[in-house]
N, C-alpha and C positions, 0 to 999 in steps of 0.2 A: 316278840322282838322288841328290845328296848332301844330307846333313842340315845345315841352317843352324846356325852356331855357337851362336846364341842360343836354339835350341829346347831345351825341357825334354824329359825322357824320356817318350814316349807309347807306348801299345800299341793294336794293332788286331787284332780277331778277324775272320778271313775264313771265311765259311760257304758251302760249295758242295759238292754231291755229286760233281762232276766234278773229279778231281785236277789236270787240266791247268790249270784256272783257279786253284785254290788254289796250285799251284806257281808259276804265272806272277806272281800277285799277291804271294806271299811273296818272290820274287826281286826284284820291282820295289820293294816297300816295305821290304825288310830294311835297307837303308842308312839309312832315315829313322827307323825305330821298331822296337819289339818286335812280332813277328807271331805270333799263335796261329791254329791251323787247326781247323775242325770240318767233318765231311762229312755231318751230318744235323741235323735240327731239334732232336732230343732232346740230341745232343751239344753243340749250340750253346747251349742253355739252361743246361746244366751249367757250361760254360766261361765264360759271361757272368756267372754268379753267383759265380765263384771270386774269390779275394782275391789281388791287386787285380783289380777289374773292368776290362775294356777301356775305352779312351777313345773308340773308334769301332768299329762293326760294319759289315762289307760282307756283305750277306745275299742269297743267291740266291733269286729269286722262285719258281722251279719246282724242287721237290725231292720225292723219294718219301717217303711218311710224312707228317710235318708240312711244310706248305708254308711258304715264306718269310713270307707274310702271317700265317699262324697263329703262327709264331715271334715275329713283330714284336708282335702283339697280346698274347701272353703276356709278353713282355719289358716292355711298357708297363704291364701290370697289376701287375708286381712292383715294389715301392718301390725295391729295391736297384738295379734295372736300368732304371728308368723314364726316367732322364735321359740314357741313352747314345744318341748320335746313330746313326741307322741309314740306310745307303745301300743300295738294292736293286740287285742285278745281274740283268739280264733281257735276253732277246732278243725280248721281246714288244713290239709297237708299239700295243697296245690302250690307248687313253687312259683308258678306263673302269677298267681294272686299275690304271693309275697313280694315279688318283684314290682308289681303295680303299687303296693303299699310303700315300698322304699322310694319308688320314683315319685310318689305323691308328697313324700316328706317324712314318712315314718322312720323311727330310729331302731325299732326292735319289735319282736313278737313274743308273746307268752301263750303257751298252748293250754287249751281246755281239754279235760278238766285240770284245774289249776293245782300245782304242787306248792304247798306252803314253802318248802325249802328253796325251790327254784325262784318263786316270787320274792322271798326274803333276800336271797343273794343278789338277784337283779336290782331290786329296789334299794338295797344298801348301796350299790355302786352308783345308781343314778342320783340318790339323795346326797351322796358324798360329792358328786359333781355339782349338783344344785348348790350345796353348801359352799363349795369353793367359788362358784360363780357369784353367789350372793356376797360372800366375803370380799371378792375382788371388786364387785360393784360398790359396796360400802367403802372400801379403801379408796377407789377412784373418786367417789363422791366426797370423801373426807379430804383427799388431796386436792380436789378441785376447789373445795371450799377454802382450804389453806392458801391455795394460789390466789383465789379471789380476795381473801383477806390481806395477803401480802401485797397484792396489786393495789388495793385500796390504801393500805398503809404507805406504800411507795408514792402513790398519788398525793397523799396528805403530806408526806415529807417533801415531795417536790414543790407543792404549793407553799409550804413553810419556807423552803429554801428560796423560792421566787420572791416571797415576801421580804425575807432577810436581805436578798440581793438588792431588791428595789429600795429597801430602807437604807442599806449601806451605800448604794449609788447616790441616793438623795443626800446622805451625810457627806460623801466625798465631793459632790457638787457644791455643797455649802462650804466645805473646807477650801475648795479651789477658789470660790468667790472671795472668801476671806483672805486667802493667800494673794489673790490678785489685788485686793484692796490694800493689803500690806505692802505689796511691791509698789503700788502707785504711791503709797504714803512715803516709802523709802526713797523713791525716785524724785518725788517733788517736795514733800513736806520736810524731809530731813536734809536733802541736798541744798535746798534754797538757803536756809540759815548758814549751812556749812560754807557755801560759796560766798556769802556775805562776810563770814569770819575770815576766810582766806583772803578775800579781796580787800577788805579794809586793813588787814594786817600787812599785806604787801604794799598797799598805798602808804600806810604809815611808815613802813620801813624805807620806801623809795623817797618819800617827801621830807621825812624828819629824821633821817639817820644821822645827819651831822649834828642835830640838836640833842641826841640821846647818848647816854653813856653806854659803855660796852655791855653792862649787865642787862640794860633794857633792850638792846639790840638782840642779845642772846635770847631773852624771853620771847621776843617777837618771832625769831627764827624757830624756836621750839613750837610756838603756836602754828607756824606754817608747816613744819614737819608733821606735827600731830594732825593737822587738817588734811595733809596729803595722805597720811596713813588711814584716816577715817574715810576719805574718798575711795581709797583702794578697797577698804573693808566693805563699804556699801556696794561697790561694783561687784566684789566677789560674792556677796550675799545674794544680789540680784541674779548673778550667773547660776548660783546654786539652785535658786528657785526655778529659773527658766529650764534648767536641765531636767527637773522633775515634771514640768508641765508641758514641755514643748512636743510638737507632733513628731512621731517616729517614722522615718522613711528608710526602709531597708534597701540597700544597693550594694553592688560589688565595689569594694574599696581597696585601692592599691596602697597598702600601708607603707611600703618602701618609699614611694613617691611622696606620700603625705609627710613622712618623717623628714625627708630631705627638704621639702618646702618649709616646714616649721623651723628646722634647724637653721636655714638660711636667714630667716627673720630674727631668731633668737641670738644668733652669732653677732648681730649688729649691736646688741646690748652688752656683749662681753668681748669687745674688740681688743681689750688688753690681755685677754686670756685666750691662748691658742689651743683650743680643745681638739684632740684627735678623735674624730667621729667615724665610727664604722657602722654601716647600715647594711643589713642582709638584703640581698636582692630578691625580687619576686615574692614579697610577703603580701598575700591576698587574704581578704576577710569579707564577710557579709555583715553589714551594719549600717547605722546612720553616719554618713560621712561627716556631717557638721558636728555631731556629738563626739565622734572618734577624734576629730581634730582637737577638741577640748582636752581629751585624754592625753594625746601626744604633746600638746602645748604644755600642760601642767607637768607631766613626767620629765619632759626634755628640759624645761626651764629649771626644775629642781636639780636635775643632773648637772647642768651647767653651773647652777648657783653653788652647789656643794662641792664642786671640783675647782672652784675659783682659787683656792689656796694650795692646790696640789702643784708640785713642781712640773709634772708632765700629765696634765689632765687628759683622761681618756673616757669616752662614752661609747657604748655599743648597744645597738637596737637589733633584736633578732627574734627568732622563734624556734621552738623545738617540740618534739613529741614527748608527752608525759602521761603514762597510763591511759593512752588512747585519746587524750586531749591535745589540741594545738595550743601551746602555751607561748604567748608573746612576752618578751622581757626587755628591760632597759637596765644596763649595768653601768656603773661608774666607779672610779677609784678615788672618790672624794671623802668627805668627812664621815659618812656612814651614820649609824645611830645605835643606841643601846637596845638590843633585842628584848630586854626585860620590859621595855615600854612599847613594844611593837603593837599592842592592842590599842594604843592611842593614836596611831598613825593617821587613821581615817576619821577621827572624831573632830568635828568642827572646833576651831579655836585652840586645839591642843598642839603645842609645839615642843619638839625635843631639843631645840637649840635656842640660844638666846637671840632675840631680834637684832641686837647690836652686831652679832657675828654673821648672821644670815637673815636678812629682812624678809618679811612676809606676813600674811594675815592668818595662816593656819586653816584656810578654807579649801585650798587647791586639791589636796588628796581626798577630802570629803566629797568634793564635786566629782572627782575621777571615779570614786567608788559608786556613786549614784548612776553615772553613765554606764559603767560596767554592769551593774545590776539590771538596768533597763535593757541591756543586751543579753540578759540571762546568764551572765558569766560571773566570775569572782576575781578578786584581786588580793595580793598579799605582798609583803615586803620582807627581806631578810638582809642582814648585814653582819660583818665581822669587825665591828668597831671602826677604826680609822682606815681600814682596808677598802672602804667603799660600800655600796649598797646595790641591791638588785630588786627591782619591782617587776612582778609577773602578773599577767591577767589572761583570762580566757574569754571567749565570745561564743554565744550560742543564740539561736540555732544557726546551722549552716556553717560549712567550712570548705576549704579548698585543699 
């Protein structure tokens, strides 16, 4: 009987007090597997508990001293040997004895005198099962090792990510400190000389205007105008930095009421322009109320500013559903902009109109974009030239 090429190495313990049977089985099974022999029950227990344990035991039913049944029961009581399959060798035709053997944990019987063909057929089947079990055990062991390796790799990745996060957090904290230092410098170091320039220029104009020619007066007025513009620019830069660093407090915000409140204040700066304002009712959102006010103030101020030259200025604030998102928008019929340069709308200091036509610092929309991004949303603008403009934005998470 030859061993199939795909078989894994197996071992069988043959237990019989008659050497003729142990020799016969050793010769028959030798080509298939490793064979160990025991001639008594006590010797069988010792060899079964050895390392490595046998994969299968052929156990004589009748032996002097410990019988095969007693050996089987002892093997099944021992955790190390409890799972080893046991086939009894017997010349007994007593069915009651066979039932006792099965009850003790035996899996099969081989009749004496032994038939090589029967032994070969049965052992082929059991060795195939042993081979499958060994293959599964090796596969499970390999998979377990792979899982352990992946787990260790994941732990190492997690540690590396934690290290990077800690490093990045430290860098961000350093950047924030530098930004705070910059803001302090802007607030105090830059504003102080600017106030001096504006103050002395105004004093010079008030006290010596009668003694100055028209061109000198114009120069001083230009200094004052540039000073005011510089003051506005510094204020807008500070606002831009505060938007990024400020604490975020999520609440339910009534955008309709917020727009109405902001519009009432902005209208006082455009009393000569009677803007027709339409506000959609019951516009609700989740977000930071203070930051959303900055969004509304900038968008609404722009709408009023760019409709100032329209014969019948109109501004509309509302919301609509687009691809499952709640989109808020502000429309006007003002000057609009060239959509070829729409990518510059939200870039600081980028302006699409001449300052003499529409004054401003070019910081407002950049500030709006940062607020919207802090809300997890996005903002975009579109225009049809002199037919006006529309600015749209979304907010996340949460919606009504």
